[in-house]
C-alpha positions in Angstrom: 58.9 100.2 3.5 62.0 101.6 1.8 65.0 102.1 4.1 64.9 105.8 3.4 61.4 106.1 4.7 62.3 104.1 7.8 65.1 106.7 8.6 62.7 109.5 7.9 59.8 108.0 10.1 62.4 107.5 13.0 63.6 111.2 12.8 67.1 110.3 12.1 69.1 113.4 11.4 72.4 111.8 10.3 73.5 108.6 9.2 76.7 106.8 7.8 76.2 103.7 5.7 78.3 100.6 5.3 78.9 98.7 2.0 75.7 97.0 0.8 73.2 99.4 2.1 70.7 100.8 -0.5 68.4 103.5 0.8 65.9 102.3 -1.9 65.9 98.8 -0.5 62.6 97.6 0.8 63.0 96.3 4.4 61.2 94.8 7.4 61.7 95.8 10.9 61.9 94.0 14.2 62.2 95.9 17.5 64.2 93.3 19.5 68.0 92.8 19.4 68.0 89.0 20.1 66.1 88.1 17.0 67.6 84.7 15.9 66.7 84.6 12.3 69.0 85.8 9.5 66.9 87.5 6.7 68.4 90.0 4.2 65.6 92.5 4.2 65.3 92.5 8.1 66.3 95.7 9.7 67.4 95.4 13.4 68.0 98.3 15.9 70.9 98.2 18.4 72.5 100.8 20.7 76.2 101.4 19.9 78.4 98.7 21.3 75.5 96.3 21.9 77.0 92.8 21.4 73.4 91.3 21.3 73.2 91.6 17.5 73.4 88.1 16.2 76.7 87.2 14.5 76.2 86.4 10.8 73.0 88.5 10.7 72.3 88.9 6.9 69.9 91.8 7.3 70.8 95.5 8.0 71.6 96.6 11.5 70.8 100.2 12.5 73.1 101.3 15.2 72.2 104.2 17.3 75.2 106.6 18.1 73.3 109.4 20.1 72.5 112.8 19.1 75.3 113.2 16.7 77.6 110.7 14.9 81.3 110.6 16.5 83.9 112.7 14.8 86.8 110.8 12.9 84.5 107.7 12.7 85.6 105.0 10.3 83.3 103.6 7.7 80.5 101.3 9.2 80.9 97.5 8.7 79.1 95.9 5.7 75.3 96.3 5.9 75.5 98.5 9.0 74.0 102.1 9.4 75.3 104.4 12.1 72.6 106.8 12.9 71.9 110.0 15.0 68.5 111.1 16.3 67.4 113.4 19.0 65.7 112.2 22.2 67.8 109.1 23.3 67.8 105.4 22.5 64.6 104.7 24.3 62.7 107.3 22.3 64.1 106.0 19.1 63.4 102.3 20.1 59.7 103.4 20.7 59.4 105.0 17.3 61.0 101.8 15.8 58.4 99.7 17.7 55.6 101.6 15.8 57.0 100.8 12.4 55.3 97.5 11.8 52.0 99.2 12.2 53.2 101.8 9.4 54.2 98.6 7.3 50.8 97.4 7.4 49.3 100.7 6.6 51.7 101.1 3.6 51.0 97.6 2.3 47.3 98.1 2.5 47.4 101.4 0.7 49.7 100.0 -1.9 47.2 97.3 -2.6 44.4 99.9 -2.9 46.4 101.9 -5.4 47.1 98.9 -7.4 43.5 97.8 -7.4 42.6 101.4 -8.6 45.1 101.0 -11.4 43.8 97.8 -12.5 40.2 99.0 -12.5 40.7 102.4 -14.2 40.2 102.6 -18.0 41.6 106.1 -18.2 44.0 108.5 -16.4 41.1 110.7 -14.8 39.4 107.7 -13.3 42.6 106.7 -11.8 43.4 110.1 -10.4 39.9 110.2 -8.7 40.6 106.8 -7.0 44.1 107.8 -6.0 42.7 111.0 -4.3 40.4 108.8 -2.3 43.3 106.9 -1.1 46.0 109.6 -0.6 43.4 112.0 0.9 44.6 115.1 -0.6 44.1 117.0 -4.0 46.5 115.9 -6.6 47.5 116.7 -10.3 49.0 114.6 -13.1 50.8 116.3 -15.9 52.8 114.9 -18.7 56.2 115.9 -20.1 54.6 118.6 -22.2 53.2 120.1 -19.0 49.6 119.2 -20.1 47.3 118.5 -17.3 46.2 114.9 -17.8 44.1 114.6 -14.8 43.2 116.3 -11.4 41.2 115.5 -8.4 40.1 116.8 -5.2 39.2 120.5 -4.4 42.0 123.0 -4.5 41.8 126.2 -2.3 40.4 129.2 -3.8 43.2 131.4 -3.0 45.3 129.5 -5.6 44.2 131.2 -8.6 47.3 130.0 -10.5 46.3 126.3 -9.7 42.7 126.9 -10.7 43.7 128.5 -14.0 46.0 125.4 -14.8 43.0 123.1 -14.2 40.6 125.5 -16.2 43.2 125.9 -19.1 44.6 122.3 -19.1 48.4 123.2 -18.9 50.8 124.1 -16.3 51.9 127.8 -16.9 55.4 128.7 -17.9 55.5 130.9 -14.9 54.7 128.1 -12.4 57.2 125.9 -14.0 59.9 128.4 -14.1 59.3 129.0 -10.4 59.9 125.2 -9.7 63.0 125.1 -11.7 64.5 128.3 -10.2 63.8 127.0 -6.6 65.7 123.8 -7.6 62.9 121.6 -6.7 62.7 119.6 -9.9 66.5 119.3 -9.9 66.4 117.9 -6.4 63.7 115.3 -7.3 65.7 114.2 -10.3 68.9 114.0 -8.4 67.5 111.9 -5.3 65.2 109.9 -7.7 62.1 110.2 -5.5 59.4 112.7 -4.3 60.1 115.4 -2.0 58.0 117.8 0.3 58.4 121.5 -0.5 56.7 124.5 1.2 55.3 127.5 -0.6 55.8 130.4 1.9 53.6 132.8 0.0 50.6 130.5 0.6 51.8 128.6 3.7 51.2 125.3 1.8 53.3 122.0 1.6 53.4 120.2 -1.8 54.7 116.7 -2.7 56.5 117.0 -6.1 57.1 113.8 -7.9 58.7 113.3 -11.3 57.2 110.0 -12.9 59.3 108.0 -15.3 58.7 104.9 -17.4 61.8 102.8 -18.4 64.0 105.8 -17.5 62.1 108.2 -19.5 60.6 111.2 -17.7 56.8 111.1 -18.6 55.5 114.1 -16.3 54.8 114.8 -12.6 52.5 113.6 -10.0 52.0 116.4 -7.3 49.9 116.3 -4.2 48.9 119.3 -2.1 48.8 118.9 1.7 45.3 120.1 2.4 42.9 117.7 3.9 45.4 115.6 6.1 49.1 115.8 7.1 51.5 114.0 4.5 54.0 111.8 6.3 57.1 110.1 5.0 55.3 107.0 4.4 52.9 108.9 2.1 55.8 110.0 -0.1 56.2 106.3 -0.9 52.6 106.0 -1.7 52.9 109.1 -4.2 56.0 107.5 -5.8 54.1 104.3 -6.2 51.1 106.0 -7.5 53.3 107.9 -9.9 54.7 104.7 -11.2 51.3 103.2 -11.9 50.3 106.5 -13.6 53.6 106.4 -15.8 52.6 102.9 -16.9 49.1 104.0 -17.9 50.4 107.1 -19.6 52.8 105.1 -21.8 49.9 102.7 -22.6 47.6 105.5 -23.6 50.4 107.2 -25.7 49.9 110.6 -23.9 53.3 111.1 -22.5 54.0 114.1 -24.7 56.6 115.3 -27.2 59.4 115.4 -24.8 58.9 111.9 -23.9 58.9 110.7 -27.5 55.1 110.1 -27.6 54.0 112.8 -29.8 52.9 116.5 -29.0 49.8 116.6 -26.6 49.7 120.4 -27.6 49.1 119.3 -31.3 46.6 116.6 -30.1 44.6 119.4 -28.2 44.7 121.6 -31.1 43.4 119.1 -33.4 40.7 118.2 -30.9 39.7 121.9 -30.5 40.2 121.7 -26.7 41.8 125.0 -25.9 39.8 127.7 -24.4 41.1 130.3 -26.8 43.9 131.0 -29.2 46.1 132.9 -26.7 46.2 129.8 -24.5 47.1 127.7 -27.7 49.9 130.1 -28.7 51.3 130.1 -25.3 51.7 126.4 -25.2 52.8 126.0 -28.7 55.5 128.6 -27.9 56.9 126.2 -25.4 57.5 123.6 -28.2 59.8 123.8 -31.2 57.1 125.3 -33.5 57.7 129.0 -34.4 54.6 131.4 -34.2 53.1 133.7 -36.9 54.1 131.6 -39.9 52.3 129.5 -42.5 51.5 126.0 -41.7 50.1 122.7 -43.1 48.8 119.6 -41.6 49.6 116.3 -43.1 48.5 112.7 -42.2 50.8 109.9 -43.0 48.6 106.8 -43.6 49.4 103.2 -44.7 47.0 100.6 -46.0 48.6 98.1 -43.6 48.5 98.4 -39.8 51.6 100.0 -38.2 52.5 99.5 -34.4 52.6 102.6 -32.2 56.4 102.0 -31.5 57.1 102.0 -35.2 55.1 105.1 -35.9 57.3 106.8 -33.2 60.3 105.8 -35.2 58.8 107.1 -38.5 58.0 110.3 -36.5 61.6 110.7 -35.6 62.8 110.5 -39.1 60.1 113.0 -40.3 61.1 115.4 -37.3 64.7 115.1 -38.5 63.6 116.0 -42.1 61.6 119.0 -41.0 63.0 121.0 -38.1 60.0 123.1 -37.4 57.3 120.3 -36.9 55.2 118.8 -34.3 53.6 115.3 -34.5 51.0 113.2 -32.8 49.4 109.9 -33.3 45.7 109.6 -34.1 43.7 106.6 -35.6 46.8 104.5 -36.0 48.5 107.0 -38.2 50.9 110.0 -37.8 49.5 113.6 -38.0 52.2 116.3 -38.4 52.0 120.2 -38.1 54.7 121.6 -40.3 55.7 125.2 -40.6 56.5 126.4 -44.1 57.9 129.7 -42.8 56.6 133.3 -43.3 54.9 134.4 -46.3 57.1 135.8 -48.9 54.7 138.0 -50.9 51.4 139.9 -50.7 49.9 137.0 -52.5 49.3 133.4 -51.5 52.4 131.7 -52.2 52.0 128.9 -49.6 50.8 126.2 -52.3 54.0 126.5 -54.2 56.1 126.7 -50.9 54.3 123.4 -49.6 55.0 121.7 -52.9 58.5 122.7 -53.0 59.4 121.9 -49.3 57.6 118.5 -49.1 58.8 117.4 -52.7 62.5 118.2 -52.3 63.1 116.4 -48.8 64.8 113.3 -50.0 64.9 111.9 -46.4 61.0 112.5 -46.1 60.2 110.9 -49.5 62.5 107.8 -48.6 60.7 107.4 -45.3 57.3 107.4 -47.1 58.5 104.9 -49.7 60.2 102.6 -47.3 57.2 102.3 -45.1 54.5 102.3 -47.7 53.0 105.6 -46.6 50.8 108.3 -48.3 51.2 111.8 -47.1 47.8 113.6 -47.2 48.2 117.5 -47.0 45.8 120.1 -45.9 45.4 123.5 -47.3 48.1 125.9 -45.8 46.8 128.2 -43.0 48.2 131.2 -40.8 45.5 131.2 -37.9 46.2 128.3 -35.5 42.4 128.2 -34.8 41.8 126.9 -38.2 43.8 123.7 -37.5 40.8 121.5 -36.5 39.1 122.4 -39.7 42.2 121.6 -41.7 42.5 118.3 -39.9 38.8 117.4 -41.0 39.9 118.6 -44.4 42.5 115.8 -44.5 40.0 113.3 -43.3 37.7 114.2 -46.2 40.7 114.1 -48.7 41.6 110.6 -47.4 37.9 109.4 -47.6 37.5 110.4 -51.1 39.9 107.8 -52.1 41.7 109.8 -54.8 44.1 108.0 -57.0 47.4 109.7 -57.1 50.5 108.8 -58.7 52.8 110.2 -56.1 53.2 109.6 -52.3 52.0 113.2 -51.5 48.4 114.2 -52.0 47.6 117.8 -51.8 44.1 119.1 -51.0 44.1 122.0 -53.3 44.8 119.8 -56.3 41.7 117.6 -55.6 39.3 120.2 -54.0 36.4 119.4 -56.4 37.0 115.5 -55.9 36.6 116.2 -52.3 33.5 118.2 -52.7 32.0 115.4 -54.9 32.8 112.8 -52.1 31.0 114.9 -49.5 27.8 114.5 -51.5 25.8 112.0 -49.6 22.7 111.8 -51.7 21.9 112.2 -55.5 20.2 115.4 -54.9 23.3 116.9 -53.4 25.3 116.0 -56.1 22.8 116.9 -58.7 22.4 120.6 -57.6 26.2 121.1 -58.0 26.2 120.4 -61.5 25.3 122.5 -64.6 22.8 120.3 -66.5 24.2 121.6 -69.9 27.6 120.0 -69.1 25.7 116.9 -67.8 23.8 116.8 -71.1 27.2 117.1 -73.0 28.7 114.2 -71.0 25.6 112.1 -71.9 25.7 113.0 -75.5 29.5 112.1 -75.8 28.8 108.7 -74.0 25.9 107.8 -76.4 27.6 109.2 -79.7 31.2 108.7 -79.2 31.8 112.4 -79.5 34.5 114.6 -77.6 32.5 117.9 -77.1 33.2 117.8 -73.4 36.8 117.4 -73.8 36.8 120.3 -76.4 35.0 122.5 -73.9 37.6 121.6 -71.2 40.6 122.5 -73.5 39.0 125.7 -74.5 38.8 126.6 -70.8 42.3 125.4 -70.2 43.8 127.5 -73.0 41.7 130.7 -73.1 42.1 132.9 -76.2 44.5 130.4 -77.7 42.6 128.2 -80.1 45.9 126.9 -81.7 46.9 125.4 -78.2 43.6 124.1 -77.6 43.4 122.3 -81.0 47.0 121.0 -80.4 46.0 119.4 -77.1 43.0 117.8 -78.6 45.3 116.6 -81.6 42.7 118.0 -84.1 43.0 120.7 -86.9 42.0 124.1 -86.0 38.9 124.1 -88.4 37.7 120.9 -86.5 38.2 122.7 -83.2 36.1 125.6 -84.3 33.5 123.3 -85.8 33.2 121.6 -82.4 33.0 125.0 -80.4 30.1 126.1 -82.6 28.3 122.8 -82.1 28.6 123.1 -78.4 26.8 126.4 -78.6 24.2 124.9 -80.9 23.6 121.6 -79.2 24.1 122.5 -75.6 23.4 126.2 -75.5 27.1 126.8 -73.9 28.7 129.9 -75.2 32.4 129.4 -74.5 33.1 133.0 -75.1 31.1 133.9 -72.1 32.7 133.8 -68.6 29.7 132.3 -66.7 29.5 129.3 -69.3 33.3 128.9 -69.0 32.9 128.8 -65.3 30.0 126.3 -65.5 32.3 123.9 -67.6 35.2 124.3 -65.3 33.4 123.5 -62.0 31.2 120.9 -63.4 33.8 118.9 -65.1 36.1 119.0 -62.0 33.1 117.8 -59.9 32.3 114.9 -62.4 36.2 113.9 -62.2 35.6 113.9 -58.5 32.9 111.3 -59.0 35.2 109.3 -61.1 33.7 110.5 -64.3 30.7 108.3 -63.9 27.6 109.2 -66.1 25.5 110.9 -63.4 22.2 109.3 -64.4 23.7 105.9 -64.8 21.9 104.2 -61.8 24.0 101.1 -61.9 27.2 103.3 -61.6 26.0 105.4 -58.7 27.3 105.0 -55.2 24.9 103.0 -53.1 23.5 105.9 -51.1 23.0 108.0 -54.2 21.3 105.1 -56.0 18.8 104.5 -53.0 17.9 108.1 -52.9 17.4 108.3 -56.7 15.4 105.1 -56.8 13.3 106.4 -53.9 12.5 109.6 -55.8 11.7 107.7 -59.0 9.1 105.5 -57.0 7.6 108.6 -55.5 
């Protein structure tokens, strides 16, 4: 039991400490004054002026001075505490005699909490077990004020608390109230949990800030409802908070303010917000501006990168892009980046994204130094589209596009991603204009370049000279090929529909790696199996 808890349990109203006294020190108590063993963690009680305290006692001596400490007192001797408490020495001694029983209770509950921690595989399971031990409803939130877990039944008249549980975040109003009343500052200053009373509801709360390696990870708060909270329970709450902080750090869910990534972004990607209004309210509390254009990007390496190193990379990315949030997913970094507001009536976000990402030397250096590729989603303005954009990135990565640079933009590889999403031969087959497929097969068999000619015609509409130059052929050769395309494959490159068929089908074929579609040996395994199955049928 900590010395501060002992003083609280004894009802000490004032005390003066000698050198070597630490209120956070764990102590044992002994009610007699003639204890003949010297032990540094032993706390002994004696009335003022009692000569029976053993000379050379290495523990701490608690000296009772009446209802109030004497005025003009000198500093107590080393390892001595002068204390004042109402009711007289005998009443204090009686309470002191009950402390060993409180010690046993505290040790037993600590062991139960630690056992709950060891057997819990997630923070919610630990919260449920901690609720059984502490006997009152509790909430665990991280540094982003995200509700990580809650346990027990909260009163129906606390609509604010029930809303927090429903939405998954502590509201700005509730947090501002705690800050305004100085409760959080008091907890930070004294370094342990405190009990505060809400006069509006007549309820007492234990507020505890949980930390890991001196980093604030969030809060562990308990409502006094099912049974009274004692000073000993405050120690249990602090201990439970320490265990929760260890689990939060291990799970990497401490939040952006604790350097572990934004849980707001993680929830956005997981599509867990009840509505966009709640999402915007939580995003507003971060560094991310609202009502702008955004992109998601995932930074991925072929080699495994530790969570700690990803945090260092995230810090550098955050320095390169001020308006950004990051989180870790699947062993990689996912970043939400603001591109600023739209600058024209049209869609200029592609150009803005390429310019912003391509010109940040610090970002490019970070990618190169760590062997990272940045896969970038399509820009979006509605935050509710973020989960879909994240899946877009996943599809982009799965398509295994070979790109010369470290940044891969979705809109430059849209058709390749579409091709990669085709799971069967039939799905791929129906995407393609068979006249274009026939042209590809003819070129493969005869060594001709009709498909390339058709592509250059689409690329340079109304400009035969540029198309011929791109093909490195004479204009007459170019016109000959265009006429043969119409004759052999029934594709009239002067018609918009036929030009569209060429553009889409060739891009789709590029996404398939320019494989000959009906070359069974060159098909992906899933396509080949479905093709061979149909052939057998």
